[in-house]
C-alpha positions in Angstrom: 0.0 0.0 0.0 1.3 3.4 -0.9 0.1 6.6 0.8 -0.5 9.0 -2.1 -2.1 12.1 -0.6 -2.7 13.0 3.0 -3.9 16.6 2.4 -7.3 17.3 4.1 -10.2 18.1 1.9 -13.7 18.8 3.1 -17.1 18.3 1.5 -20.5 18.6 3.3 -19.0 18.0 6.7 -16.8 15.0 5.5 -13.1 15.6 5.7 -10.8 13.4 3.7 -7.8 12.5 5.8 -5.8 10.4 3.3 -5.9 8.6 0.0 -3.8 5.6 -0.7 -3.4 2.9 -3.4 -4.1 -0.6 -2.2 -2.7 -3.4 -4.3 -3.6 -7.1 -4.1 -1.9 -8.8 -1.2 1.1 -10.9 -2.2 0.7 -13.5 0.5 -2.0 -16.0 1.4 -3.6 -17.8 -1.5 -1.7 -19.5 -4.2 -2.7 -17.3 -7.1 -0.7 -14.2 -7.3 -1.8 -10.9 -8.9 1.9 -10.2 -9.5 2.3 -13.5 -11.4 -0.8 -12.6 -13.5 0.3 -9.0 -14.2 -0.2 -8.2 -17.9 -3.2 -10.5 -18.3 -6.0 -8.9 -20.4 -9.7 -9.4 -19.6 -11.8 -8.7 -22.8 -15.1 -7.1 -22.1 -18.4 -8.7 -23.2 -21.4 -6.9 -24.6 -22.9 -7.0 -21.1 -19.8 -5.1 -19.8 -19.4 -2.7 -22.7 -22.9 -1.4 -22.7 -22.4 -0.3 -19.1 -19.3 1.9 -19.8 -21.7 4.9 -20.1 -23.2 4.8 -16.6 -21.9 5.8 -13.2 -20.0 3.5 -10.9 -22.0 1.2 -8.6 -21.9 2.8 -5.2 -23.1 0.9 -2.1 -22.1 0.9 1.5 -22.9 -0.2 5.0 -23.4 1.9 8.2 -21.6 0.1 11.1 -21.7 0.7 14.9 -18.7 2.3 16.6 -15.9 -0.2 16.9 -14.5 -1.0 20.4 -12.1 1.6 21.7 -8.5 0.4 22.1 -5.2 1.9 23.0 -3.3 4.3 20.8 -4.6 5.8 17.5 -7.8 3.8 17.1 -8.9 5.5 13.8 -5.7 4.9 12.0 -5.4 1.3 13.3 -9.0 0.6 12.1 -8.3 2.0 8.7 -5.1 0.0 8.5 -6.9 -3.2 9.3 -9.6 -2.5 6.7 -7.0 -1.6 4.1 -5.1 -4.8 4.8 -8.2 -7.0 4.5 -9.2 -5.1 1.3 -5.8 -6.0 -0.2 -6.4 -9.6 0.6 -9.9 -9.5 -1.0 -8.3 -7.9 -4.1 -6.0 -10.9 -4.3 -9.1 -12.9 -5.2 -10.6 -10.2 -7.4 -7.2 -9.1 -8.9 -8.7 -7.8 -12.3 -10.4 -5.0 -10.3 -6.9 -3.8 -9.3 -6.2 -3.2 -13.0 -7.1 -0.4 -15.4 -9.3 -0.1 -18.4 -7.3 0.2 -21.6 -8.4 1.6 -25.0 -7.0 0.5 -28.3 -7.9 3.0 -31.1 -7.7 1.5 -34.6 -7.7 4.6 -36.7 -7.5 2.7 -40.0 -10.7 0.8 -39.2 -12.5 3.6 -37.3 -13.0 1.4 -34.3 -12.0 1.2 -30.7 -11.6 -1.8 -28.4 -11.8 -1.6 -24.6 -10.3 -4.2 -22.2 -9.5 -4.6 -18.6 -5.7 -4.9 -18.1 -4.6 -6.8 -15.0 -1.8 -4.3 -14.2 -2.0 -4.7 -10.4 -1.8 -0.9 -10.1 -4.4 -1.1 -7.3 -7.6 0.4 -6.0 -8.1 3.7 -4.4 -8.6 3.7 -0.6 -9.9 6.8 1.1 -10.0 7.5 4.9 -12.4 10.2 5.9 -13.9 11.6 9.1 -17.2 13.2 9.7 -17.2 14.0 13.5 -20.4 16.0 13.4 -22.5 13.2 11.8 -24.1 10.5 13.9 -25.5 7.1 13.1 -29.0 8.4 13.8 -28.5 11.3 11.3 -28.0 8.6 8.6 -30.4 5.9 9.7 -33.1 7.3 11.8 -34.9 9.6 9.3 -37.0 8.4 6.4 -35.3 11.0 4.3 -31.7 10.2 3.4 -29.4 13.2 4.1 -27.4 14.4 1.1 -24.2 14.1 3.1 -24.4 10.3 2.5 -23.2 10.9 -1.0 -19.9 12.2 0.4 -19.2 8.8 1.9 -18.5 7.4 -1.6 -15.3 7.8 -3.7 -15.0 8.3 -7.5 -18.3 10.1 -7.7 -19.4 11.3 -11.1 -17.2 9.0 -13.1 -18.5 6.7 -15.8 -16.5 3.7 -17.1 -15.4 5.5 -20.3 -13.9 8.3 -18.1 -11.9 5.8 -16.2 -10.6 4.2 -19.5 -9.7 7.6 -20.9 -7.9 8.8 -17.8 -6.4 5.6 -16.5 -8.4 6.0 -13.3 -9.1 3.1 -10.9 -12.1 0.8 -11.6 -12.5 0.2 -7.9 -12.3 2.4 -4.8 -13.3 2.1 -1.1 -13.9 4.7 1.5 -14.0 4.4 5.3 -15.7 7.3 6.9 -15.5 7.6 10.7 -18.7 9.2 12.1 -19.3 10.6 15.6 -20.5 7.2 16.8 -20.1 4.8 13.9 -18.3 4.0 10.7 -19.5 4.0 7.1 -17.7 1.5 4.8 -18.4 2.1 1.1 -17.2 0.9 -2.3 -17.5 2.3 -5.8 -16.9 -0.2 -8.7 -17.1 0.6 -12.4 -20.3 -0.8 -13.9 -18.2 -1.5 -17.1 -16.4 -4.4 -15.3 -19.0 -5.8 -12.9 -22.6 -5.8 -11.9 -24.3 -5.8 -8.5 -23.8 -9.6 -7.9 -20.1 -9.3 -8.4 -20.0 -6.0 -6.3 -21.6 -7.7 -3.3 -19.5 -10.8 -3.8 -16.4 -8.7 -3.4 -17.9 -6.7 -0.5 -18.8 -10.0 1.3 -15.3 -11.3 0.7 -13.8 -8.2 2.2 -15.9 -8.1 5.3 -15.4 -11.8 6.0 -11.6 -11.4 5.6 -11.7 -8.5 8.0 -13.8 -10.3 10.5 -11.9 -13.6 10.5 -8.3 -12.3 10.4 -5.3 -12.6 8.0 -4.7 -16.4 8.1 -8.2 -17.7 8.5 -10.1 -19.7 5.8 -13.3 -18.0 4.7 -16.6 -19.5 3.6 -17.3 -17.0 0.8 -16.4 -18.8 -2.4 -13.8 -17.4 -4.8 -15.1 -15.5 -8.0 -15.1 -16.9 -11.5 -12.9 -14.5 -13.4 -13.1 -15.9 -16.9 -15.5 -13.9 -19.1 -18.1 -15.7 -21.2 -18.8 -14.8 -24.8 -21.4 -16.5 -27.1 -19.8 -18.3 -30.1 -20.9 -15.6 -32.7 -19.3 -12.7 -30.8 -15.9 -11.4 -31.8 -13.2 -11.1 -29.1 -12.2 -8.4 -28.5 -15.3 -6.5 -29.7 -14.6 -3.6 -32.1 -16.8 -0.6 -31.3 -17.6 1.6 -34.3 -16.2 4.9 -33.0 -13.0 6.7 -33.7 -12.6 7.5 -29.9 -14.2 6.3 -26.8 -15.5 9.7 -25.8 -18.0 9.4 -28.6 -20.1 6.9 -26.7 -20.5 9.2 -23.6 -23.7 11.3 -23.2 -23.8 13.6 -20.1 -27.1 13.9 -18.3 -28.3 16.5 -15.8 -31.2 15.2 -13.9 -33.7 17.6 -12.3 -33.2 17.9 -8.5 -34.3 14.8 -6.5 -34.6 13.8 -2.9 -34.5 10.2 -1.5 -36.1 8.3 1.2 -35.5 4.8 2.6 -38.6 2.7 3.4 -38.6 -0.6 5.3 -41.1 -3.3 4.6 -41.5 -6.0 7.2 -41.6 -9.7 6.2 -45.3 -9.7 7.2 -46.0 -6.7 4.9 -44.2 -8.2 2.0 -46.0 -11.5 2.4 -49.4 -9.7 2.6 -48.6 -7.8 -0.6 -47.6 -11.1 -2.3 -50.8 -12.8 -1.2 -52.9 -9.9 -2.4 -51.2 -9.7 -5.8 -51.6 -13.4 -6.4 -55.2 -13.4 -5.3 -56.0 -10.5 -7.6 -54.2 -12.0 -10.6 -55.7 -15.4 -10.1 -57.2 -16.6 -13.4 -55.0 -14.5 -15.5 -52.5 -17.3 -16.1 -50.5 -19.9 -14.3 -47.7 -17.5 -13.2 -46.9 -17.1 -9.6 -46.0 -13.5 -8.7 -42.9 -13.2 -6.5 -42.5 -11.2 -3.3 -40.2 -8.7 -5.1 -42.6 -8.3 -8.0 -45.5 -7.6 -5.6 -43.5 -5.0 -3.7 -42.3 -3.2 -6.8 -45.8 -3.2 -8.2 -46.9 -1.6 -4.9 -44.2 1.0 -5.3 -45.1 1.6 -9.0 -48.7 2.3 -8.1 -47.7 4.6 -5.2 -45.2 6.6 -7.3 -47.8 7.0 -10.0 -50.2 8.5 -7.5 -47.5 10.7 -6.0 -46.4 12.1 -9.3 -50.1 12.9 -10.2 -49.7 11.6 -13.7 -52.6 12.0 -16.0 -54.5 8.8 -16.6 -53.6 8.6 -20.3 -49.8 9.1 -19.7 -47.6 6.1 -20.3 -45.5 5.0 -17.4 -42.8 2.4 -17.5 -41.0 0.2 -15.0 -37.6 -1.2 -15.9 -36.1 -3.9 -13.8 -32.5 -5.2 -14.0 -32.7 -9.0 -14.3 -29.7 -11.2 -13.5 -28.6 -13.8 -16.1 -26.9 -16.2 -13.6 -29.2 -19.2 -13.5 -31.0 -18.0 -16.6 -28.0 -18.5 -19.0 -26.6 -22.0 -18.2 -23.0 -21.1 -19.1 -22.9 -18.1 -16.7 -21.9 -19.4 -13.2 -23.2 -17.9 -10.0 -19.7 -16.7 -9.1 -19.2 -14.9 -12.4 -17.3 -11.7 -11.7 -18.4 -9.6 -14.6 -21.7 -8.1 -15.8 -24.6 -10.5 -16.4 -27.7 -8.4 -16.3 -30.3 -7.4 -18.8 -33.3 -5.0 -18.6 -36.9 -5.9 -18.6 -39.5 -3.1 -19.1 -43.2 -3.2 -18.4 -45.5 -0.4 -19.8 -49.0 0.8 -19.1 -50.9 4.1 -18.7 -51.0 5.7 -15.3 -54.7 5.2 -15.2 -54.3 1.4 -15.8 -51.6 1.2 -13.0 -53.7 3.0 -10.4 -57.1 1.7 -11.5 -56.5 -2.0 -12.1 -55.1 -3.0 -8.7 -51.9 -4.5 -7.3 -52.3 -8.0 -9.0 -52.8 -6.5 -12.5 -49.7 -4.3 -12.1 -47.5 -7.1 -10.6 -48.5 -9.4 -13.5 -47.1 -6.8 -15.9 -43.7 -7.0 -14.2 -43.9 -10.8 -14.0 -44.6 -11.1 -17.7 -41.8 -8.7 -18.6 -39.3 -10.7 -16.6 -40.6 -14.0 -17.9 -40.1 -12.8 -21.5 -36.3 -12.9 -21.0 -35.7 -16.6 -21.7 -32.2 -17.9 -22.4 -32.5 -18.0 -26.2 -33.6 -14.3 -26.2 -30.7 -13.2 -23.9 -28.0 -15.1 -25.8 -29.4 -14.1 -29.1 -29.3 -10.3 -28.3 -25.8 -10.8 -26.8 -24.5 -12.6 -30.0 -25.7 -9.8 -32.3 -24.9 -6.8 -30.1 -21.6 -6.0 -31.8 -23.5 -5.5 -35.1 -25.4 -2.5 -33.6 -23.9 -1.7 -30.2 -26.2 0.1 -27.8 -25.3 1.6 -24.5 -27.1 2.3 -21.2 -27.9 6.0 -21.1 -29.9 8.3 -18.8 -29.9 10.9 -21.6 -32.7 9.9 -23.9 -33.9 7.2 -21.5 -35.1 9.1 -18.5 -38.5 10.6 -18.5 -40.7 11.9 -15.6 -43.0 8.9 -15.7 -40.4 6.1 -15.6 -39.4 4.0 -12.7 -36.2 1.8 -12.7 -35.0 -0.7 -10.1 -31.5 -2.1 -9.5 -29.8 -4.2 -6.8 -31.6 -7.2 -5.3 -33.0 -8.4 -1.9 -30.9 -11.6 -2.5 -27.7 -9.7 -2.0 -26.2 -10.1 1.4 -25.9 -6.5 2.6 -26.5 -6.9 6.3 -24.1 -9.9 6.7 -21.2 -7.5 6.2 -19.8 -7.6 9.8 -16.2 -6.4 9.5 -15.4 -7.6 13.0 -17.3 -5.5 15.5 -21.0 -5.9 14.6 -23.5 -6.2 11.9 -24.6 -3.2 9.8 -27.1 -0.8 11.2 -28.2 0.4 7.7 -27.3 0.1 4.1 -27.2 3.1 1.7 -26.1 4.1 -1.8 -24.2 7.1 -3.2 -25.2 9.7 -5.7 -24.4 7.7 -8.8 -27.3 7.3 -11.2 -29.7 9.0 -8.8 -32.6 10.2 -11.0 -36.3 10.9 -10.5 -37.8 7.4 -10.5 -34.8 5.4 -9.2 -35.8 2.7 -6.8 -33.0 0.6 -5.2 -34.1 -2.6 -3.4 -32.2 -4.3 -0.6 -32.8 -7.1 1.8 -34.4 -5.9 5.0 -32.3 -5.6 8.2 -34.4 -8.1 10.0 -34.1 -10.7 7.2 -36.8 -13.4 6.9 -38.1 -11.8 3.7 -38.2 -8.2 4.8 -37.1 -5.6 2.2 -35.9 -2.0 2.0 -36.6 0.4 -0.8 -34.5 3.5 -1.4 -36.7 5.8 -3.5 -35.5 8.9 -5.5 -38.2 11.3 -6.7 -38.7 15.0 -7.3 -39.2 16.7 -3.9 -42.9 17.4 -4.2 -43.7 13.9 -5.4 -41.6 12.3 -2.7 -43.3 14.3 0.0 -46.7 12.9 -1.2 -45.2 9.4 -1.3 -44.1 9.7 2.4 -47.6 10.9 3.3 -49.3 8.0 1.4 -50.6 5.7 4.2 -51.5 3.0 1.7 -47.8 2.8 0.7 -46.0 3.1 4.0 -48.3 1.3 6.4 -47.1 -2.0 7.9 -49.5 -4.9 8.5 
């Protein structure tokens, strides 16, 4: 680890104490990042289409660690940086850099992930005026939370052009707690891979340097369908040509917790209302998201004839046989349901949930592999510009991700939150609930007036 910058900078009550580069640990497991230096990971269409969106930013709010002798804060940060280095040993491509090969004679560019071992950024910050309650106790998420995340505002193409890290972590000491966050380029990994790394890091911190861990190692080899060229030539003269900047209207965000009993009640109601419309069983998540879609439509006061859409990111692990569960790249596709606002609010929970169910069910293996195989012929990228509209809702993350199991050695998380990346009006991020057993949390971003109406909507927020 090399300490690069220890000058203090302050943002919204958060003071950066130091920045360092953490490289994969050279001891422990048999595979060495140093031995693999120079390896190139070619990016798949699932990866490349995400080079145009912000980094994945998620983190956990932890209780105050026990007080010891000496400089407790620096010792804590050293311990977390050391375990982060050991986790990077397993996920060594994320310590590399994106590289761009411009082929002027062909008018194309190719982007790859080079396993240079240069390292990930590691930030130590302090926020002595901010308490755990400030972050977790209010329904409204304070904007200061965005300052707990590094590499804010970057998209994958920026990192490739500027040789910036694809991964960074930040440890922020609060008045009575610690916030541990990661930012990971969406051009190299999805939410499943993100939480796999996060879980690995927390278990390595919790168990100590020499202990075996139960979290399985990642599968680092990328999968390409047979018809796809490797590497994939993108039809642009320079990588900047794929970037479209987007300024979203101002938003606020709230975090809503739904108990296991409430989720089960919504699922039972959705399936009862949809009975007779087909043999599909509506899932707990589809029921909760339909509940949110209806409430957001009411809160936005959309006209009955206006079209509203709900886009859900759907994981391909388990849906595409050749993509293993431990796959450490992108393996997600989008499913979109459409209806008028009048249909959403007037036809009931079951009708709305069935729309989501059918959208997800339409993504069979043949369709997903087929679109992946032909993507290079007409490459399309994920954009907010041209995609966002004031009647859309989009959901990422998953209640299956183990967020609250990330005990770094002194207690389970009090809360989980995300950074400012990709925060637009209509963004709904779903998490497992803190209590487990099927409970869920929703982090909802809306225009301030609509969000105030959502918070006051008893039908939406009430618990059974």
